[in-house]
C-alpha positions in Angstrom: 38.2 -15.9 -46.7 38.7 -18.1 -44.5 36.5 -20.9 -43.3 36.9 -22.5 -39.6 35.4 -25.8 -38.4 36.0 -27.4 -35.0 35.3 -30.1 -34.1 36.0 -33.1 -31.0 34.0 -31.4 -28.3 32.3 -33.9 -26.1 31.7 -34.4 -22.1 34.5 -36.2 -19.9 35.4 -37.0 -16.5 37.5 -34.3 -14.2 41.2 -36.0 -15.2 40.7 -36.9 -18.1 41.7 -36.2 -21.4 40.4 -34.7 -24.9 41.7 -33.4 -28.7 40.0 -30.7 -30.6 40.8 -30.1 -34.0 39.8 -27.1 -36.4 39.8 -27.5 -40.2 40.7 -24.2 -42.2 39.8 -22.9 -45.8 41.0 -21.1 -47.5 44.1 -20.1 -48.7 47.7 -18.8 -47.1 46.9 -21.2 -44.0 50.3 -20.6 -42.9 50.4 -16.4 -43.3 47.9 -16.7 -40.4 48.1 -17.0 -36.8 46.2 -19.3 -34.7 44.1 -19.5 -31.7 41.7 -20.9 -29.3 39.6 -19.1 -27.4 36.5 -20.9 -25.1 33.3 -19.2 -23.2 31.5 -21.0 -20.3 28.1 -19.1 -19.8 27.6 -15.8 -18.2 31.4 -15.2 -18.6 33.1 -13.8 -21.0 35.3 -14.9 -24.1 38.7 -15.9 -23.0 42.0 -16.5 -24.2 43.3 -20.5 -23.8 46.3 -20.8 -26.7 47.8 -19.1 -29.7 50.3 -20.5 -32.3 52.4 -18.8 -34.4 52.9 -19.5 -38.0 56.3 -21.8 -37.5 54.4 -23.1 -35.1 57.5 -22.6 -32.8 56.0 -20.5 -30.8 53.0 -21.2 -28.5 51.7 -19.3 -25.8 49.0 -20.1 -22.9 47.2 -18.6 -20.5 48.0 -19.3 -17.0 44.7 -22.3 -15.6 45.7 -23.9 -18.5 49.7 -24.0 -18.5 51.0 -27.2 -18.2 47.7 -28.7 -19.2 46.3 -28.0 -22.9 48.9 -27.7 -25.9 48.6 -26.0 -29.1 49.6 -27.6 -32.4 49.2 -26.8 -36.4 49.8 -28.7 -39.3 50.3 -26.3 -41.6 50.7 -29.0 -44.9 46.9 -30.2 -43.8 45.5 -26.6 -43.0 44.3 -28.2 -39.6 45.3 -27.2 -35.5 44.9 -28.5 -32.8 44.2 -28.3 -28.9 45.3 -31.5 -26.7 43.6 -31.1 -23.7 44.8 -33.2 -20.8 44.2 -32.8 -16.8 40.7 -31.9 -17.5 38.8 -30.0 -14.6 35.2 -28.7 -13.9 36.4 -25.5 -14.9 37.4 -26.3 -17.9 34.5 -26.7 -18.8 32.9 -24.1 -21.6 32.4 -23.7 -25.6 35.5 -23.3 -27.5 36.1 -21.7 -30.7 39.4 -21.2 -32.7 39.8 -18.2 -34.8 42.6 -16.9 -37.2 44.4 -13.9 -37.7 46.9 -12.6 -40.5 50.4 -11.9 -38.8 50.3 -9.0 -40.6 47.4 -7.7 -38.5 47.6 -9.2 -34.8 49.3 -7.2 -32.4 47.9 -8.8 -29.0 47.4 -12.9 -29.9 45.5 -12.8 -26.4 43.1 -10.2 -28.0 39.7 -12.5 -29.0 39.1 -8.6 -31.0 42.3 -8.9 -32.6 41.2 -12.3 -35.0 39.2 -11.9 -38.1 37.5 -15.5 -38.6 35.5 -17.9 -36.4 34.5 -21.1 -35.8 31.3 -22.1 -34.9 32.4 -23.4 -31.9 32.3 -26.8 -30.0 30.6 -27.7 -26.1 33.4 -29.4 -24.0 31.7 -30.9 -20.5 34.0 -32.0 -17.5 32.2 -34.2 -15.5 32.8 -34.0 -11.9 
């Protein structure tokens, strides 16, 4: 069993930065692909970014590419989402998610992830 707990959300002005953290408990953290997703009110959950096992490979949604960075620390069982140049449209609840590398085929699809955190609210004001 894997448990995820996000932290670091809050209110920030447009153009500002924020770092979200996801603490992962459970064994074999390094066997999991970690993803970040977000969901704004009345919108579907959307892919933000993902990081593979070795942390050498990351993938991002076009809407955040160049502004957001996903990183992981396998020694500390932590995943991070560094967000900069934030926009009002980045406002959403942000979730981290985990999927075992043996079972995931599409890292951009939220249906492929088995474990989810409770989410953390990010609000960007104009």
